[in-house]
C-alpha positions in Angstrom: 0.0 0.0 0.0 1.6 3.2 -1.2 -0.3 5.6 1.0 -2.3 5.4 4.3 -4.2 8.6 4.9 -4.8 8.4 8.7 -1.8 9.7 10.5 -3.4 10.1 14.0 -5.7 8.3 16.3 -8.6 10.6 15.7 -10.9 11.7 12.9 -11.5 15.2 11.6 -11.7 16.8 8.2 -8.5 18.6 7.1 -7.2 19.9 3.8 -3.8 18.3 4.7 -2.1 19.9 1.8 1.7 19.9 2.0 4.6 21.2 -0.2 5.1 18.5 -2.8 8.4 16.6 -2.4 7.6 13.6 -4.5 7.2 13.5 -8.3 4.3 15.5 -9.9 3.3 12.4 -11.8 3.5 9.0 -10.1 4.1 5.9 -12.2 2.9 2.5 -11.2 4.9 0.5 -13.8 3.0 -2.7 -13.2 -0.4 -1.2 -14.0 0.6 1.7 -16.3 -0.3 0.2 -19.7 -3.4 -1.5 -18.4 -4.7 1.8 -16.8 -4.0 3.8 -20.0 -5.8 1.1 -22.0 -8.7 1.3 -19.6 -8.9 5.1 -20.0 -9.1 4.6 -23.8 -12.0 2.2 -23.4 -13.8 4.6 -21.1 -13.3 7.5 -23.5 -14.5 5.3 -26.4 -17.7 4.5 -24.5 -18.8 8.1 -24.0 -16.2 10.6 -25.0 -18.0 13.8 -24.0 -18.7 12.5 -20.5 -15.1 11.9 -19.6 -13.3 14.6 -21.6 -14.0 18.3 -22.1 -11.5 21.0 -23.1 -12.7 24.0 -25.2 -10.2 24.9 -27.9 -9.8 28.4 -26.4 -7.7 26.8 -23.6 -5.4 24.9 -25.9 -2.5 27.4 -25.5 -2.8 27.0 -21.7 -2.9 23.2 -22.0 0.3 23.3 -24.1 2.0 25.1 -21.2 0.7 22.3 -18.9 1.9 19.6 -21.3 5.5 20.9 -21.3 5.3 21.2 -17.5 4.2 17.6 -17.1 6.5 16.1 -19.7 9.5 17.9 -18.3 8.7 16.5 -14.8 8.1 13.0 -16.1 11.4 12.9 -18.1 13.3 14.2 -15.2 11.8 11.9 -12.6 11.7 8.7 -14.7 14.4 8.9 -17.4 14.3 5.1 -17.7 10.8 5.3 -19.2 10.3 8.8 -20.7 12.5 11.1 -22.8 11.8 14.6 -23.9 13.6 16.7 -26.5 12.7 20.3 -27.1 14.3 22.4 -29.8 12.8 25.8 -30.0 9.1 24.9 -30.8 9.9 21.3 -32.0 9.1 18.7 -29.4 9.7 14.9 -29.4 8.2 12.8 -26.6 9.2 9.2 -26.1 7.0 7.0 -23.8 8.8 3.7 -23.4 6.0 2.2 -21.2 3.6 2.6 -24.1 6.1 2.1 -26.9 5.2 5.4 -28.5 7.0 8.5 -29.9 5.1 11.7 -30.5 6.6 14.7 -32.5 4.7 18.0 -32.3 5.1 21.8 -32.3 4.7 23.6 -29.0 3.1 26.6 -30.8 0.7 24.5 -33.0 -1.9 22.4 -31.0 -3.1 20.8 -34.2 0.2 19.0 -34.5 -0.8 16.7 -31.8 -2.7 13.5 -32.8 -5.5 14.4 -30.3 -6.9 17.5 -28.6 -4.0 18.5 -26.3 -5.5 17.7 -22.9 -6.9 14.4 -24.2 -3.4 13.4 -25.5 -1.8 14.3 -22.2 -4.5 12.4 -20.3 -3.4 9.3 -22.2 0.2 9.7 -21.2 -0.4 9.5 -17.4 -2.4 7.4 -14.9 -3.7 10.5 -13.3 -6.9 12.3 -14.0 -6.4 15.9 -14.9 -8.5 19.0 -14.1 -7.7 22.5 -15.5 -8.8 25.5 -13.5 -8.6 29.2 -14.4 -9.0 32.3 -12.2 -11.9 34.6 -12.7 -11.9 38.3 -12.1 -12.5 37.8 -8.4 -9.6 35.4 -8.0 -11.7 32.3 -7.7 -10.5 29.1 -9.4 -13.0 27.9 -12.0 -13.1 24.4 -13.5 -12.8 24.9 -17.2 -11.6 21.6 -18.6 -10.8 18.1 -17.6 -9.8 14.5 -18.5 -11.6 12.5 -15.8 -11.8 8.7 -16.4 -11.5 7.5 -12.8 -13.8 10.0 -10.9 -15.0 8.8 -7.5 -18.8 9.4 -7.5 -18.6 12.7 -9.5 -18.5 13.6 -13.2 -16.8 16.2 -15.2 -20.0 17.8 -16.6 -21.3 18.4 -13.1 -18.2 20.5 -12.1 -17.4 22.4 -15.3 -18.0 26.1 -14.8 -18.0 25.8 -11.0 -15.6 27.5 -8.6 -13.5 25.4 -6.3 -15.9 26.1 -3.4 -19.0 25.4 -5.5 -17.6 22.1 -6.7 -17.2 21.0 -3.0 -20.5 22.4 -1.8 -22.0 18.9 -1.7 -19.3 17.6 0.7 -20.7 17.4 4.2 -19.0 19.9 6.6 -16.5 21.0 3.9 -17.4 24.7 4.1 -17.7 24.8 7.9 -14.4 23.0 8.5 -12.0 23.7 5.7 -13.7 25.8 3.1 -11.9 29.0 4.0 -8.5 27.4 4.3 -9.0 25.6 1.0 -10.0 28.7 -0.8 -7.0 30.6 0.5 -4.7 27.8 -0.6 -6.0 28.0 -4.1 -5.7 31.8 -4.2 -2.1 31.9 -2.8 -0.7 29.0 -4.8 2.5 30.1 -6.5 4.3 28.7 -9.6 7.1 26.2 -8.8 5.5 25.6 -5.4 3.0 22.8 -6.0 1.2 21.1 -3.1 0.0 17.5 -2.6 -2.7 16.0 -0.4 -4.6 12.7 0.1 -8.3 12.0 -0.2 -9.9 8.7 0.7 -13.1 6.6 0.5 -14.1 3.0 1.1 -16.1 1.9 -2.0 -17.5 -1.7 -2.4 -15.5 -2.3 -5.5 -12.1 -2.1 -7.1 -13.5 -0.4 -10.2 -11.6 2.7 -11.0 -14.4 4.5 -12.9 -17.0 5.3 -10.3 -19.0 7.7 -12.5 -22.5 8.5 -11.2 -23.7 7.2 -14.6 -22.4 3.7 -13.6 -23.7 3.7 -10.0 -25.9 0.7 -10.6 -22.8 -1.3 -11.7 -20.8 -0.7 -8.5 -23.5 -0.2 -5.8 -24.2 -3.4 -3.9 -27.7 -4.6 -3.1 -28.8 -4.4 0.6 -27.2 -7.3 2.5 -24.9 -8.3 -0.3 -21.8 -7.2 1.7 -21.6 -9.0 5.1 -19.3 -9.1 8.1 -17.8 -12.2 6.5 -16.9 -10.8 3.1 -16.5 -7.1 3.7 -12.7 -7.3 3.9 -12.5 -8.7 0.3 -15.4 -6.7 -1.1 -14.5 -3.3 0.2 -11.4 -1.3 -0.7 -9.5 1.7 0.8 -9.5 4.1 -2.2 -6.7 6.7 -1.9 -6.5 9.6 -4.2 -3.1 11.3 -4.3 -3.9 14.8 -5.5 -1.5 17.5 -6.6 -2.2 21.2 -7.3 0.2 23.3 -9.4 0.2 26.9 -10.7 1.4 27.5 -14.2 3.9 30.4 -14.5 2.7 32.1 -17.7 -1.1 31.5 -17.8 -1.6 31.2 -14.0 -3.8 28.2 -14.7 -4.0 25.6 -12.0 -3.4 21.9 -12.8 -5.2 19.5 -10.5 -4.0 15.8 -10.8 -5.6 12.7 -9.2 -3.8 9.4 -9.0 -6.0 6.6 -7.6 -4.8 3.6 -5.6 -6.9 0.7 -4.3 -6.1 -1.7 -1.4 -8.5 -4.4 -0.1 -9.6 -3.8 3.5 -8.5 -7.4 4.3 -4.9 -6.4 3.5 -5.1 -3.5 6.0 -6.2 -5.8 8.8 -2.8 -7.4 8.7 -1.3 -4.2 10.2 -2.6 -3.7 13.7 -1.7 0.0 13.9 -3.3 0.8 10.6 -6.4 -1.3 11.5 -6.7 0.6 14.8 -6.7 4.0 13.0 -9.1 2.8 10.3 -11.5 1.6 13.0 -11.5 5.0 14.7 -12.2 6.8 11.5 -15.0 4.5 10.4 -16.6 4.5 13.8 -16.5 8.3 14.0 -17.9 8.9 10.5 -21.0 11.1 10.6 -24.1 9.8 9.0 -24.1 12.5 6.4 -20.6 11.6 5.3 -21.6 7.9 5.0 -24.4 8.9 2.7 -22.3 11.2 0.7 -19.7 8.4 0.2 -22.5 6.0 -0.8 -21.7 3.6 2.1 -25.1 3.3 3.8 -26.0 -0.2 2.4 -22.8 -1.8 3.7 -21.5 0.5 6.4 -22.5 -1.5 9.4 -21.2 -4.8 7.9 -17.8 -3.1 7.2 -17.7 -1.6 10.7 -18.5 -5.0 12.3 -15.8 -6.7 10.1 -13.2 -4.2 11.3 -14.3 -4.5 15.0 -14.0 -8.3 14.9 -10.5 -8.1 13.4 -9.5 -5.7 16.2 -10.1 -8.5 18.7 
């Protein structure tokens, strides 16, 4: 398990954003090709639902592309190589076995719309935000194949705070802090944070349109099978400010671990038990856990013994 989000023996909502010290893009070599192929199938199933990037933002996206590719080639030279000569760019992705040549001042030189092409080079979901005249960050484009219970079309045009209005206690506990973080974010000083949930599936695409596919029937998850049927879903999120356009790039890399695996670590199990037991009813409903919450809680409680 790459990340465990509960650092203390208590439960409270926190932005928990820290200066990013690890790579901007994380590469899970074992699953890289499979997850990119999954993205392609998802996009083929309903392109407009998972990708939206108006052409007017293409120059901004090109700045983001060079920012991401530079980072990837520096952090993983064994898998990625970038050559830039004035406006001529050559990108080699050895994990996919592809080479792409394009011009940094001609978005049409890419084989796909710029943000769509970039979204197929990384395991992360990508969200683009731009500041309005008041300084609020507005969601204007995205490549979201692995959303956790939310869709791109629901968030486009919304500010950062509006997009989180549905989250129980968000505004009361961390709304102000989160808004200030977005407004004060500076180029070359990206931040990272973790988000978590416990879905009853290892399916990466939890679009609301597919809710019937991954929502269990009442009683389907029991105290006997909850450990294998439920997963700790961790989203490692990064937030970066672009230097020229001042756009904000929001990345989301999703990791899944069976709850049964966590029970093998007594310290992690103890902290997970505290968080689950203290979860407010509104949060359980928001995270779509109502139908199996008590079975999961009992499963964890029994393992604590």
